C-alpha positions in Angstrom: 0.0 0.0 0.0 3.0 2.3 0.3 3.7 2.1 -3.5 2.6 5.0 -5.6 -1.0 4.8 -6.8 0.3 5.4 -10.3 1.8 1.9 -10.1 -1.7 0.4 -10.2 -2.6 2.3 -13.4 -2.4 0.9 -16.9 -2.3 4.3 -18.5 -5.7 3.9 -20.1 -7.7 5.4 -17.1 -9.5 8.7 -17.3 -9.5 11.2 -14.4 -11.4 12.1 -12.4 -12.1 8.4 -11.7 -15.0 6.8 -9.9 -14.1 5.9 -6.4 -15.2 2.3 -7.0 -12.9 2.0 -10.0 -9.9 3.4 -8.0 -10.6 1.0 -5.1 -10.7 -1.9 -7.5 -7.4 -0.9 -9.1 -5.8 -0.6 -5.7 -7.2 -3.9 -4.4 -6.0 -5.7 -7.6 -2.5 -4.2 -7.0 -2.6 -5.5 -3.5 -3.7 -8.9 -4.6 -7.1 -8.7 -3.0 -10.7 -7.9 -4.2 -13.0 -5.2 -3.0 -15.7 -6.7 -0.6 -19.1 -6.5 -2.2 -20.5 -4.7 0.9 -18.3 -1.7 0.1 -20.4 1.4 -0.9 -18.5 4.5 -2.1 -20.1 7.8 -2.8 -19.8 9.1 -6.3 -19.9 12.7 -5.0 -16.1 12.6 -4.4 -14.3 11.3 -7.5 -10.6 10.4 -7.4 -8.5 13.0 -9.2 -5.1 12.3 -10.6 -3.2 11.2 -7.4 -0.5 13.8 -7.2 -0.3 16.2 -4.3 2.3 18.9 -3.3 4.7 16.1 -2.2 4.5 14.2 -5.5 2.8 10.9 -6.3 0.3 9.7 -3.6 0.6 6.2 -2.3 -2.3 3.7 -2.6 -2.7 4.1 1.2 -3.1 7.8 0.9 -5.7 7.5 -1.9 -7.6 4.9 0.2 -7.4 7.3 3.1 -8.9 10.1 1.2 -11.7 7.9 -0.1 -12.3 6.8 3.5 -12.5 10.4 4.7 -14.9 11.3 1.9 -17.1 8.4 2.9 -16.8 8.8 6.7 -15.3 5.3 7.2 -12.2 3.2 7.5 -10.7 0.5 5.3 -10.1 -3.0 6.7 -9.0 -6.3 5.2 -11.7 -8.8 6.1 -11.1 -12.4 7.4 -11.9 -13.5 3.8 -9.0 -11.3 2.6 -11.1 -8.6 0.9 -10.9 -4.8 1.1 -13.9 -3.4 2.9 -14.9 0.2 3.7 -16.6 0.3 7.0 -18.7 3.4 7.4 -18.5 4.8 10.9 -22.2 5.3 11.2 -22.7 1.5 10.5 -20.8 0.3 13.5 -23.2 -1.0 16.2 -22.8 0.5 19.7 -21.4 -2.7 21.2 -18.4 -2.4 18.8 -17.2 0.6 20.8 -16.5 -1.8 23.8 -13.2 -3.5 24.1 -13.5 -7.3 23.7 -11.2 -10.3 23.6 -10.7 -12.4 20.4 -13.5 -14.6 21.5 -16.0 -11.7 22.0 -15.9 -11.5 25.8 -16.0 -8.0 27.2 -12.8 -6.8 28.9 -13.6 -5.1 32.2 -11.7 -2.9 34.6 -13.1 -2.8 38.1 -16.3 -4.4 36.8 -16.8 -1.8 34.2 -16.7 -2.5 30.4 -14.0 -0.5 28.7 -15.2 1.9 26.0 -12.9 2.6 23.0 
């Protein structure tokens, strides 16, 4: 993900690019697929990925798409790239749990994260 986004391009792409197309290119470059549950707003197209510092990395492009969609990217257990919108996280997810799903407590209180 630290490689320049331009490494994922074939040269035939048009900009601005639909976010779903950019995510698919990045996922392919990373050797994964985009999870079918990922929903990206078309209101924020991906412009040619160069900023004041030069070529943007795939991670930076994904980061900007995450911000534009109020979410975070994860790699699922199935090895797919998934955008998790912050407003879709159930309240219980904000509690610290073990790998088996048991709540972690401190002094009898569940820990909020």
